[in-house]
C-alpha positions in Angstrom: -22.5 -2.5 19.6 -25.3 -1.1 17.3 -26.5 -3.2 14.5 -24.3 -3.1 11.7 -26.0 -2.1 8.2 -24.3 -2.4 4.6 -25.9 0.7 2.7 -24.2 -0.5 -0.5 -21.3 0.8 -2.4 -19.8 4.1 -2.6 -17.3 5.3 -4.9 -14.6 7.9 -3.7 -12.0 9.0 -6.6 -11.1 5.7 -8.6 -12.0 3.6 -5.2 -15.1 1.5 -4.8 -16.2 1.0 -1.0 -18.6 -1.2 0.3 -20.4 1.6 2.7 -21.2 -0.1 6.1 -22.7 1.8 9.0 -23.5 1.1 12.7 -21.5 -1.1 15.0 -19.2 1.5 16.1 -22.2 3.9 17.2 -25.5 5.2 15.4 -24.3 6.9 11.9 -20.7 6.1 12.5 -19.0 4.8 9.2 -16.8 1.6 8.9 -14.1 0.3 6.6 -13.5 -3.2 5.8 -9.7 -4.6 5.1 -10.7 -5.7 1.9 -11.5 -2.3 0.7 -8.1 -1.0 2.7 -5.8 -3.0 1.1 -7.1 -1.3 -2.4 -6.2 2.0 -1.2 -2.3 0.9 0.2 -1.8 -1.5 -3.0 -1.2 -4.4 -0.7 -3.1 -7.5 0.3 -5.4 -8.6 3.5 -3.1 -11.0 4.8 -0.2 -8.0 5.3 -2.8 -5.7 6.9 -4.3 -8.6 8.8 -0.8 -9.2 10.3 0.0 -5.6 11.0 -3.1 -5.3 12.9 -2.9 -8.7 14.8 0.9 -7.6 15.6 -0.3 -4.3 17.2 -3.9 -5.8 18.4 -3.2 -4.4 21.6 -4.2 -1.0 20.5 -7.1 -1.6 18.7 -10.4 -1.7 21.0 -13.1 -3.9 20.2 -15.9 -1.9 19.4 -14.4 1.1 19.1 -11.6 1.1 16.8 -12.2 -2.6 15.2 -14.9 -5.4 14.7 -13.9 -9.3 13.5 -16.8 -10.1 11.2 -15.9 -13.6 11.8 -18.0 -13.4 15.2 -20.6 -10.3 14.4 -22.7 -11.8 11.4 -24.8 -14.5 10.1 -23.6 -16.5 7.2 -26.7 -15.3 5.4 -25.1 -11.9 5.6 -21.7 -12.6 4.3 -22.4 -11.6 0.3 -23.1 -7.9 1.9 -19.9 -7.4 2.7 -18.8 -8.5 -0.4 -17.2 -12.2 0.6 -18.0 -15.3 -0.6 -18.6 -18.3 1.5 -15.3 -20.1 0.9 -13.3 -16.9 1.4 -15.4 -15.8 4.5 -14.7 -19.8 5.6 -11.1 -19.6 4.9 -10.3 -16.5 6.9 -9.0 -16.5 10.4 -10.3 -12.6 10.9 -12.4 -10.1 8.8 -12.3 -7.0 10.3 -13.8 -3.9 9.5 -12.3 -0.4 11.2 -13.9 2.7 12.2 -12.6 6.1 11.3 -10.6 5.9 14.6 -9.2 2.3 13.8 -8.1 3.3 10.3 -6.3 6.2 11.9 -4.4 4.1 14.4 -3.7 1.6 11.6 -2.4 4.7 9.5 0.1 5.5 12.2 1.4 2.2 12.0 1.7 1.8 8.0 3.2 5.2 8.0 3.5 5.0 4.2 3.4 8.0 1.9 -0.2 6.7 0.4 -1.9 6.5 4.1 -1.0 10.3 4.5 -1.6 11.4 1.3 -4.9 10.1 1.2 -6.2 10.1 4.7 -7.6 13.5 4.5 -9.7 12.8 1.4 -11.2 9.6 2.9 -12.1 11.3 6.4 -13.8 14.5 4.3 -15.6 12.0 1.7 -16.2 8.9 3.2 -16.4 8.8 7.1 -17.7 11.9 7.1 -20.4 12.0 4.4 -23.0 10.2 6.4 -26.1 12.1 5.1 -25.1 11.5 1.7 -24.7 7.5 1.6 -27.7 6.8 3.6 -31.0 5.2 1.5 -33.5 7.9 0.9 -36.9 6.9 2.3 -39.3 9.3 0.0 -39.3 10.8 -3.4 -38.4 14.3 -1.9 -35.5 12.8 -0.2 -34.3 11.3 -3.8 -34.8 14.8 -5.3 -33.1 16.5 -2.5 -29.7 14.2 -2.6 -29.9 14.5 -6.6 -29.9 18.2 -6.7 -27.9 19.3 -3.0 -24.1 19.6 -3.7 -23.7 18.1 -6.9 -21.2 20.6 -8.6 -19.0 20.7 -5.2 -18.9 17.1 -5.0 -17.8 16.5 -8.6 -15.1 19.2 -8.0 -13.8 17.3 -4.8 -13.8 14.3 -7.1 -11.9 15.5 -9.6 -9.2 16.8 -6.9 -9.2 13.4 -5.9 -8.4 11.9 -9.1 -5.6 14.0 -9.5 -3.9 13.4 -6.5 -4.4 9.6 -6.6 -2.9 9.7 -10.1 0.1 11.7 -8.2 0.4 8.9 -5.7 0.2 6.1 -7.8 3.1 8.0 -9.9 5.4 8.7 -7.3 4.7 5.5 -4.5 7.8 3.5 -3.5 8.5 0.0 -3.9 7.9 -2.2 -1.1 9.9 -3.7 1.5 9.4 -7.2 -0.4 10.6 -5.6 -3.8 13.5 -3.7 -2.2 14.5 -7.4 -1.0 14.3 -8.5 -4.5 16.3 -5.9 -5.7 18.9 -6.2 -3.1 19.3 -10.1 -4.1 19.6 -9.1 -7.5 22.9 -6.6 -6.6 24.1 -9.8 -4.6 23.6 -11.9 -7.4 25.2 -9.7 -10.2 28.3 -8.7 -8.3 28.7 -12.7 -7.5 28.2 -13.7 -11.0 30.9 -10.9 -12.0 33.5 -12.1 -9.3 33.2 -15.8 -10.0 33.7 -15.1 -13.8 36.7 -12.9 -13.4 38.0 -14.8 -10.1 38.0 -11.6 -8.0 38.8 -11.3 -4.7 37.2 -9.6 -1.6 38.7 -6.2 -2.8 37.0 -6.4 -6.0 33.8 -7.2 -4.7 33.6 -4.2 -2.4 34.1 -1.9 -5.2 31.8 -3.8 -7.5 29.1 -3.2 -4.7 29.8 0.0 -4.4 30.2 0.9 -8.2 26.9 -0.7 -8.8 25.2 0.9 -5.6 26.2 4.5 -6.8 25.2 3.6 -10.3 21.5 2.8 -9.2 21.2 5.8 -6.9 22.2 8.2 -9.7 20.0 6.8 -12.7 16.9 6.5 -10.2 18.1 10.0 -8.4 17.3 8.1 -4.8 19.5 8.5 -1.5 19.0 4.5 -1.2 17.6 1.8 -2.9 14.5 1.8 -0.5 13.4 5.2 -2.3 12.9 3.7 -5.8 9.6 4.2 -7.0 7.3 1.4 -7.7 7.0 2.3 -11.6 10.7 1.8 -11.8 11.0 -1.4 -9.8 11.5 -3.5 -13.4 13.6 -1.1 -14.9 16.0 -1.2 -11.5 15.8 -5.0 -11.9 16.9 -4.7 -16.1 19.5 -2.4 -15.1 21.2 -4.5 -12.7 21.0 -7.5 -14.7 22.7 -5.8 -17.6 25.3 -3.4 -15.6 29.0 -3.6 -16.3 31.6 -1.8 -13.9 32.7 1.7 -14.8 36.1 2.3 -16.4 37.3 3.5 -13.4 36.6 0.7 -11.2 37.8 -1.9 -13.9 41.2 0.2 -13.9 41.1 -0.4 -10.2 40.4 -4.3 -10.1 42.9 -4.5 -12.8 45.3 -2.8 -10.6 44.5 -5.2 -7.8 44.8 -8.3 -10.0 48.3 -6.9 -11.1 49.8 -6.4 -7.9 48.7 -9.6 -6.2 50.6 -11.5 -9.5 53.9 -9.4 -8.9 53.8 -10.9 -5.1 
């Protein structure tokens, strides 16, 4: 394994990374899980669990390195960790470009594929730009070379990241919260009005259809993250449609007539 080297922080669009070289080969870039979670709007625990469940697909020294066994105590802060965080973590992974590509295939979320091209072009591939200059001449050359092109690319990344943020979907956990809210609402109405199983099915269908129409989605899992709170408020304040109420009243009338 080549020696790991922390080159400092690098900003790509709205994201700032700990730039790491080595480990996977001379001049090859690496990315910490701590930085990856920022891109995918999740947490270290979730990404680590995803990696560990699929660990057989990640090759040590080629796709992945666990810093817990690869760096000394004196280097911890350089990688963006406190001593307590380092000690508390079972794994502290860094991924190569190849390793991150495998993680994207496993995640398969919209954000993964939207941002991948830009990361490859602007992080993994920009090795010369982020190497620490060793002379005044190199400093001047790097300051002048490709400055306008870089600014244009970063402007483009910013626009795409705004679009990604605007259109990202709710998480599986958030969908579960919405599903529970739907069940709670239907149960509440049935309890208050002493309704049976037939009425319950009508309420589920009516509420589910109302949610899909309001947010223009084929199912609740496609609700956008920005609409999560709005969806919960809608469910909490929802009332059955006039048609559903009439059908339920008819069912209740038929039961009494019997």
